[in-house]
Every structure is written in structure tokens, then in C-alpha cells.
MARPARO-284895 format. One record per residue (C-alpha): residue in three letters; x, y, z. Coordinates in steps of 0.001 Angstrom, whole numbers, plus 500000, padded with zeros to 6 digits. Each point is the difference from the previous one (the first is absolute). Layout:
ALAXYZ;...
***
This chain:
MET500000500000500000;ASN501276503506499210;ASN497451502482501330;GLN501517503491500220;LYS497833500933502995;ILE501259497053502047;GLY503395499834501722;ASN502671497638498664;LEU499854497516502862;LEU496213499673499781;ASN500179499569496224;LEU502514497189500505;ALA497933498420502799;MET496947499935497725;ASP502038498308497262;ALA501637497463502307;THR498529496559500538;PRO498663499146503489;GLY503058497812500538;GLU502395502781499043;ARG498270502454502304;GLN500082497567502893;ARG503753499415499596;SER500801503718499834;LEU500767502256502972;GLU498040502926498565;LEU497469498981497365;ASP497414498504502370;VAL499982502957502413;GLY496513501491499919;PHE498326496916498509;GLU497618497807502013;ARG500266496517498484;LEU496785498551501416;THR497749502814498799;ARG502186501006497008;ARG499729503656500980;TRP502582502783499937;ASP500688502865502373;VAL501433502871497948;VAL500869503658500509;ILE498614502527497536;ARG500200503695499273;TYR496745501348498631;SER498133503124498953;GLY496292500752499802;ASP497278497812501480;ILE501652496761501094;ASP496898498972502001;SER498174499326496737;LEU502358497047499394;ALA499223498323503339;SER497812496890500056;GLU499525496759501915;ASP503101498681498230;ILE502090503188500022;LEU500698501291503528;ILE501580503452500216;THR501631501616503042;LYS500624503653499209;LEU503093501675501441;LEU501121503608500165;GLY501046501775496802;ASN498193497879497367;TYR501656496710500927;ALA498125496806500843;VAL500460496336500890;VAL497825497765497832;ASN499118496333500513;LEU498609498278496922;PRO499942496687498093;GLN502959499318497730;GLU497771499709496935;LEU498730503575500500;LEU503380501629500603;GLU500918500901496437;GLU496530501307499158;PHE499985502039503223;SER503392501529499205;ARG498723501233496641;GLN497259502132501557;VAL500570503707499433;GLN499975500767503750;VAL502939497634500616;GLU503321501698499289;PHE502488497359501168;VAL499990496628501803;GLU502750498307502022;LYS500124496753501939;PRO500944500160503695;LYS503544499251501147;ARG501120498152503110;LEU501271502031502949;PHE502805499128502391;PHE501050501339503383;ALA503047502216499846;ALA500740498271503118;ALA509877509067512238;ASP497355502304501080;GLY498284500909496755;ARG497976502798501622;ALA503097501838501171;VAL501971499777496753;SER496887501127498094;CYS499867503172502158;ILE496608499006501443;ASN500711500312503733;VAL500697503717499884;VAL496628500834498389;GLN498214498047502745;ASN501608501955502812;GLN498691503123501678;GLY499316502767497516;TRP499060497671497125;GLU498164496989501459;LEU499044498507496645;PHE498454496532500358;GLY497694499819496979;GLU496813501169501705;GLY497299500837497485;VAL501700498156497114;LEU498726496574498916;VAL502777497431499537;ALA498966497124497735;CYS501714496780499036;VAL499003497703497127;ASP501805496799500901;SER499516496595501654;GLY497702501310502713;ILE500683500858503632;ASP499872498431503440;TYR497332502390501241;THR500359498648503553;HIS503619501194500332;PRO500229502671502723;ASP501927502322497664;PHE496877500467497876;ARG497720500725502962;ASN499275503162501946;GLU500739500421503705;ASP496432498919500821;GLY500442496762498023;SER497891501076497027;SER501318499677496467;ARG501809502697498016;ILE498780498257496829;LEU497044501829498436;ARG499448497532497161;LEU501317496523499204;TRP499179498496496601;ASP500964496338499870;GLN499764499031496339;THR500450496309500867;ILE496786499634502053;PRO496851499888497853;GLY496734501385501259;ASN499687503749500423;PRO502193501997497591;PRO500199503793500219;GLU497494501903497890;GLY501104500056496370;TYR502216496885500216;ARG499283496303499499;ILE502560498186502160;GLY500784499541503675;THR498467501362503178;GLU500274503470501526;TYR500296500423503782;THR499367503310501747;LYS501728501355503095;GLU496856499184501989;GLN500192496341498968;ILE503720499826500764;ASP499434501576503427;GLN497240497478500679;ALA502372497171499056;LEU502716501385502292;ARG497549499964502927;ALA499179496326499418;SER500810497632502850;SER501568497293497837;ARG501909499636496760;GLN497170497924498563;GLU497472502729500773;ARG502343502691498655;GLU500574498209496707;ALA496286499428499564;ILE499650503790499821;VAL503179500930498050;PRO501725496842498714;SER502675501862498013;ARG503593498829500629;ASP503405501000498695;THR501355496522499336;SER503346501127498534;GLY500576502863502445;HIS501295502270497233;GLY497255502613500257;THR500209500061503798;ALA503743500673499800;VAL499546502711497376;MET497265501805501934;GLY502012499778503210;ILE502797502032498413;ALA497664502498498356;ALA497706500579502956;GLY500410497586502924;SER499627501661503408;GLY502600497844501769;ARG497555499364502884;GLU501085496392500496;SER503658501074500319;GLY499365503066502133;GLY500747502195497002;VAL503383498448499170;TYR498892498649496614;ARG497664502824499099;GLY499255500561496326;ILE500024503361498234;ALA496380501267499882;SER499142498449503352;LYS496749501939500527;SER498568499777496484;PRO496664498328499325;LEU500496496886497881;LEU498417498316496987;VAL500964496498498889;VAL499340498005496832;LYS500894496317500018;LEU500659499028496399;GLY497937497144498643;VAL501360496986498154;PRO498146497906497405;ASP500825496770501874;PRO501890499084503192;ASP503298499119498285;SER500210503021497708;PHE501271503574500178;PRO498022503235500125;ARG499582501731496638;THR499971503541498697;THR496193499865499672;GLU499664499641503783;LEU502693502626500586;MET498242502598497838;GLN496696499406501795;GLY501773500328503354;VAL501546503323499009;ASP496651501188498666;TYR498278499094503274;ALA502611501744502148;VAL499821503237498010;ARG496193500031499941;GLN499761499280503735;ALA502457502784500825;ILE497931502439497955;ARG496751498794501606;LEU501410500200503537;GLY501625503375499351;TYR503634499004500603;PRO503221500648498116;LEU501423496600499019;ALA503496498507500190;LEU499806496652498192;ASN502640497254500189;LEU500588497391497265;SER502737497441500670;PHE499126497661497117;GLY501328499812496465;ASN500708497885496942;ASN502540499898497188;TYR497745499841496947;GLY499923503091497809;SER502160502566498250;HIS500956501700503296;SER499157503359498459;GLY496798500862501876;ARG497753499142497053;SER497880497022501088;LEU496389500370501128;VAL500842499369503660;GLU502709502684499957;ALA497751502462498181;TYR497221499223502479;LEU502245500773502977;ASP500745503377498435;GLN496252500632499691;ALA499243498828503541;GLY502836502102501395;GLY498293503053498551;ALA496686499298501760;GLY499286501455503418;ARG502978501040502119;THR502105496930499356;THR503658498981500183;ILE500879496498498756;CYS503307498393501034;VAL501206496891498134;GLY503007497755500651;THR502463499320497180;GLY500203496271500755;ASN502875497668500819;GLU501261499169496505;GLY503213502061500107;SER502346497052500538;ARG497933497178498488;ALA501514500152496485;GLY496579500232498375;HIS500699502927497661;ALA502346500299497032;ALA500436502950497660;GLY502103500793496968;VAL500317501750496679;VAL499835498675496453;THR501835502095497408;GLN499900499970496221;GLU503334498174500021;LYS499748497797503085;GLU497521497553501480;ALA499409499544503736;ARG500008496740501934;VAL498308499301503315;GLU500592496740501840;MET497461498566502408;SER500763497165502388;VAL497089497644500696;GLY500345497782503051;GLU499040496351500310;TYR496341499096500554;GLU498600503333498831;PRO496408499363498834;THR499731503236498018;VAL501519503438499527;ASN499085503027497936;VAL502034502858498586;GLN498753503433498969;ILE502025501878497395;TRP499152503703499705;LYS501442502164497233;ASN499306503099497957;TYR497516499313497228;GLN502156501760497376;ASP502939497648500517;ARG500010497052497605;MET501695496987501512;GLY499688496257499660;ILE499924497828503114;LEU501473496493500076;ILE499821497735503042;GLY502764497504500701;HIS499422496742501881;PRO502660498817502515;SER500950497339497423;GLY501058502722497552;GLN496956499643497726;TYR498360503297499009;VAL496419500711498995;GLY498771503126498260;PRO500294502720499135;ILE496622500762501546;GLN497851501419497244;PRO499129503704500476;ILE496310499340499466;GLN497431500906502608;GLY498407497056501732;THR500847496621501491;GLN502811497759498771;ARG501066496550501203;LEU503448498454499734;THR501274496765501529;VAL503600499174500834;ARG500841496682501659;ASN497770499659503121;THR498839503605500107;GLU497196501783498182;LEU500407503736499405;LEU496695501857500003;ILE500708503454498567;TYR497923503125499618;TYR501411502730497781;GLY498234503143501113;GLU499829503520498692;PRO499538503435501577;SER496709500594501767;PRO497952503159500538;LEU501735500194503389;SER503627499356499029;THR502483500577497180;SER501984496906500994;GLN499893496619498290;GLU499959496736501933;ILE501096496534498953;TYR498798497561502645;VAL501510496496500149;ASP498496497283502198;PHE502180496900500492;LEU497672497024500519;PRO501039496368500567;THR498910497265497632;GLY500358497739503046;SER500400501063503622;TYR502850502529499818;ILE501576502300497462;ASP503565499247498908;ALA502610501213502483;GLY503235501728499053;VAL500996503235498307;TRP497531501404497486;THR501163502784497695;PHE498043502859498449;ARG501565501547496898;LEU498598503383498995;VAL501180500647496451;PRO499530503231497982;SER497662499325497071;GLY499286503513498743;ARG499935503505501361;ILE501344500457503533;VAL499099503307501658;THR501088499509503618;GLY500467496228500237;ASP499197499974503721;PHE498259496958501455;ASP499092498655503442;MET499166496458501095;TRP498306498879503214;LEU499407496657501701;PRO497101499446502428;GLY500602501438503462;GLY498831499126503469;GLY502168496926500484;VAL497859497748497786;LEU503125498725498207;GLY502852497961501451;ASP503189501838500968;ALA501883498450497083;THR497604501505497442;ARG501386503440499213;PHE501698502154497405;TYR503746499342499797;ARG500904503685499694;PRO497119501788501692;THR499333503724499999;PRO499114501074503561;ASP498479503329498941;THR496296500197499051;THR499165497133502344;LEU497259501886501833;THR496700498145499966;ILE496679501154498610;PRO498034502077501134;SER502856501964501636;THR500626501213496444;ALA496749502022500034;HIS500870503636499333;GLN498194501521502989;ALA500762497238502506;LEU502516500871502690;SER502369497092499349;VAL502132498753502876;GLY503225498000500040;ALA501812498526503002;TYR503297500693501730;ASP501810498549503016;PRO500047502639502757;ARG502750498189501922;LEU502403499951497058;GLN498682503283498580;SER499929498397496563;TYR497605498858497279;ALA498415496575500584;ASP501040497926496995;PHE496659498171499732;SER498071503247499551;GLY498495500525496535;ARG501852502675498038;GLY498899502654497524;PHE499797501787497805;THR496839499269498034;ARG500264498837496416;VAL499475502375497034;ILE499665503364501763;ARG502571499161502716;GLN497934501502502804;VAL501859500100503308;LYS498719497038501995;PRO500177499353502868;GLU499527503566501140;LEU501607499121503315;ALA500948497091502249;ALA499155499129503593;PRO501278497449502548;GLY499287496488498736;VAL502449497685501802;GLY499484498533503465;ILE496848501960500839;ARG498115499154503199;THR496224500047499595;THR496688498415500981;ARG499454496265499581;ALA496663498364499247;GLY499008498105503129;GLY501610502553502308;GLY503444501304500798;TYR502617501174497548;GLN502326498666497318;GLU502960501098497895;VAL499382500439496274;THR501964500969496894;GLY498910501143496531;THR498669502979498091;SER496565498949501278;PHE501134501340503348;ALA501822503081498725;THR496848501257498282;PRO497869500448503164;PHE502680502293501472;VAL499239502365497132;THR496231499407500218;GLY500071500902503690;ALA502247503001499340;ALA497590501152497291;ALA497151499799502541;LEU501958502172502452;LEU500813502521497289;MET496334500078498945;GLU499001500489503646;TRP502354502987500244;GLY498647501434496768;MET496292499250499834;VAL498914499130503531;ARG502074502715501713;GLY499139502566497326;ASN503548500718498814;ASP499349498927496396;PRO496541498778498908;PHE501437498639496738;LEU502748497810501452;TYR499214496627498412;GLY500898497985496907;GLU502811501429497891;LYS500583502803502506;VAL500757497465502742;LYS502384498285497599;SER501764503304499273;TYR500393500858503700;LEU501391496558500868;ILE502428500154497069;ASN501108503449501124;GLY500769498725503497;ALA501691496740498972;ARG503448499326501507;HIS503017498878497979;LEU501916496924501141;PRO503813500120499929;THR500106496757497993;GLU498446501707496946;SER501758502769498080;GLU497293501016497539;TYR496336500896500529;PRO497437499200498747;ASN501088496430499308;PRO498159496752499137;ARG500590498506503463;LEU498870502718502426;GLY498383502549497717;TYR500428503462501510;GLY501165498618503353;VAL498627498412503164;LEU496998501044502056;CYS500470502878502453;LEU496638501396501064;ARG501383502797502193;ASP501758501594497019;SER496900499547497820;ILE497791502322502061;PRO500378503635498935;GLY501123502636502457;
***
């Protein structure tokens, strides 16, 4: 299938056989096998409600975006309707799993004369949920600081305008906290944070430190809270961008309805896309960030040292070669190749035995090649209404149980006009591949995960406050194509002490846990501006500008901005004017 209004990966998924989709890491994401229905993300104009029916279920989001659930046989016809501008399939999301408050210049703004604790600013987290019983998320009287909890995994009573999960109010959570037994409590609010990730994230952003006597207090320790637990299509799967977008939409709408400025934390990401801010989820974050009084902080992921990105240049006189090691017992792997549409280059793929297949034909649509025990399912894309880039997507599928191990080689050969010759290649992120599956000569830059590449997101990397140096796992910028400075800044992300689901505290590492430092700092800055009356317009891009202005430089870096730390590391004290 080659429908210009449908994204490359969805076009390929529609062309693939059920067996091919099932063997792939990406192609089945968004498809429900039993009902043969798709969840997709669309951008639309006009009256989208006129397309809804018993078979076509539409959840409208802010800014003319929507999540649509519909039968596979209706997808192409639906995409051709004049109201539908573009359609993408969802992508899987992965966790971007010293005294950070002091090195981030937080303590000084919470002392006498400032006393900024996030009061009057809603702190929201779209993540794995929260342990709502933890003392750090409760007021002194034992009641909850959580105003709304939307658990997308529990069917029954979704928020108005949405079709999944159950919404719990502060009153219900308070009732559950007063229950005399765990069984009684969970009968009222059964939501749990089984992974503990969201609890840890929220503890850094806004935990009160009550259980530790204030020792492990988070940043915006007096903010009201809102939590979205991301849904999953089945118990063994990952959350998807469709659930993420609905969670963001809910948080922004609730903040507007309740009358709060919003500091929103996203510590999830994925590696699929051009990394240029041009996908529907990235564009949607830009739209959502412009609604209400909103600041969205997104982690850059933990792909910096995972050897999952390679880049190079093809010239008129010289081809480029990229080698990829595939470990033993790898059931599947996929590679995205992104290049400029004007550049004409042939792509050959070499098997570990030395046998080559190709060149891949530069014709839009699906191609299949087989070499030894591995089938290559290839989609040769073209620019879309959202992006000038061209993608060649290669899915390595086993003819038996595993694809062939060893060193695979990509040869990119000039076959006509070369304008820039630049190309980038990405492997799947999130630790879904074995450690031995990697590029031989990786490029550590442009390893930030999506959606931290969204233009208006405040993108956050990680550094080690003890060593005063960049954390090598932290996803690096800059973005592809326009080379936007990302991350904008970094925050402590190594050896951070925070709340643990089930009670107590734990030590965590990752950009997941650097991001809430910035989310909490944004809430304090917004409190100073909007709640205290110093600047009624201090949200969104203005918050980003102030935090960039106050960022500290580490002695281990000689040039700023740079792809590792952006403009520097978080220092809230120096970000407040005056």
C-alpha cells in the first residue's frame, strides 16, 4: 500500500502479512489481532464528528488531533476522507529509566525571602502511575495532594471525552486513604504503580519528604498533583503514543478546568522517527504546550551510549558503509535510514556471509528480499506533508526462529545527484535488543528519544552531580535537519534518592529522574511569576528561556550550547530575575 496520507510504518504494516507483523518489533503496535482493529493518530480539519460511527470511534484531542479506533478494512477509506489530513500508527514507549536539590540551586529559593514550594501550580506526571498511599503525596492531615488520577489500565469510568480507563477524584482517593484495610482501600481506588517508575518520578518533582522528615523532599513539595497511569493494550506490552497523547490532553484540559498553571512531566520516549520534531506526536506536544498556561518537560532518554545511531555522508565520488553487529538469538531487528529526498543513492545490504542483496529499488512501497535465513521487509518512503525527509525502513525477520547473527553491512552508493549526502540510521531503543546488537561505529550525537525532539518541549538531559560531568547514557542532541539545540539543559540523573512504591525511598539513575528536577523547578518559577504576581505570562517558552538563562556551565565542557548538556545544567536561583 502507498497511501500518501498514511505514515510509512502504517503503510508497511498494512502491506505486511499477519505473520510478518507478528514477528516484527514495530509493525503490530496499534493492532488488536482478535478484533482486527487499529488504534491510529490523526490530524484533521473540519467536522471530524461526521466520520464517527459504531465502527469508527474517535477521541478528539487539543489542536485538531485525534486518536481513532477502527477496523482494518475501513482504514484506507477513512484516511481518504477530506477531513483527515494525515494518519500515523502508534509507537511503543519506554522508560528513560549527591544532593540534586542543592546543585540545582533549589534550596536557596525555598529559604526565607523566597519560600517557593510550588503552591498554586499543578504538577502532572504521565507515567506508570503512583503509590497514592505514600506519605510524601499526602497532606499533614493525611488527605491526598492528588486532585485527579486517571488510570488508563482499569476499565469502567473513563473521564468525559475519553474511552479508556477510570478516573478517580481527590474525594475518592481521600475515602480510600481513610479505609481500615488494604482490601477496603483497593475496592475504592484499586490503582497501583507496579513498576514504581511514576512514583519515583513524582517524588523528585513534587514529593513532600514527609516520610523522611523532609530529608528526601522533592522540588515542588506543596504543589497539587495530577497523575495519569498510561494504559497498555495487554499485560505484557508497552504503553504507546496513543495513550501518551490522551494523557497529555487530559492533563492540559484538567489544568484549564481547575484554573491552575501546569508543569507536566514526561519521562517516556521511543527511537522511531526522523528526530526532527516532525511526527504527529511531536507536533501535538507543540500544540498542547500552547494551550492554557502549560510547561512540558521531556527527558531525552538513555540511548547516548547504546550504539543505536549511526550517521555519515555520501558524496558524488564516495559511497558510505555502515556495519551492524547482530547478536546470537535475536528474533528480529529493524533499521530506519533517514536521508534528504534530493540525494540519489542506492542501498545494498550485506549478509554476514558476504552475500549482498539490492540495491533497494527507489520505488515507493513495500519490497521483500530474502538472504539465507533472514527475510528483509523494506518500505521505501517519500516525504510527507509533515516532513521533507525520506525514510527507508528495513525490518529483519527470521525465516525460522532467529535472524542470522554476525556483521551486516549497509552500503549507501551514489546513484545520481547528491546535494548534501547526509544520512542517519537508528536501531530500536529501550533495551529491546541484546547488548551485542549495535552499530560497529556508532554516532553518539542525535540519540535523544522522541518526543523530546518536539520544538516547544523543554528537553532535559542528565549529568552526574558528584563528578560534575555529563552522564554518558543521556540522550544527546542536536535534532536532525534543523539542528535545534536539544537538550536545552541537564539536571542531576545519577544516584538520585526518591520515593519508592510501597513506602520508603530508593536510589535511581536515568534521564527519567533528571526530568522531574526541571519539572519541579518550572513549577517554582511559575509560582514566582503567576501565583505571586511577578509575571503573569511566565509559562511555556518563557519558562524555557529563563531556565536557559540561569543554566550553569560545568568545568568538564568547554563549549556551550553542546549536544550533551545543551545550554548548561539547572540552576533555579540564577533563573529568577532580580
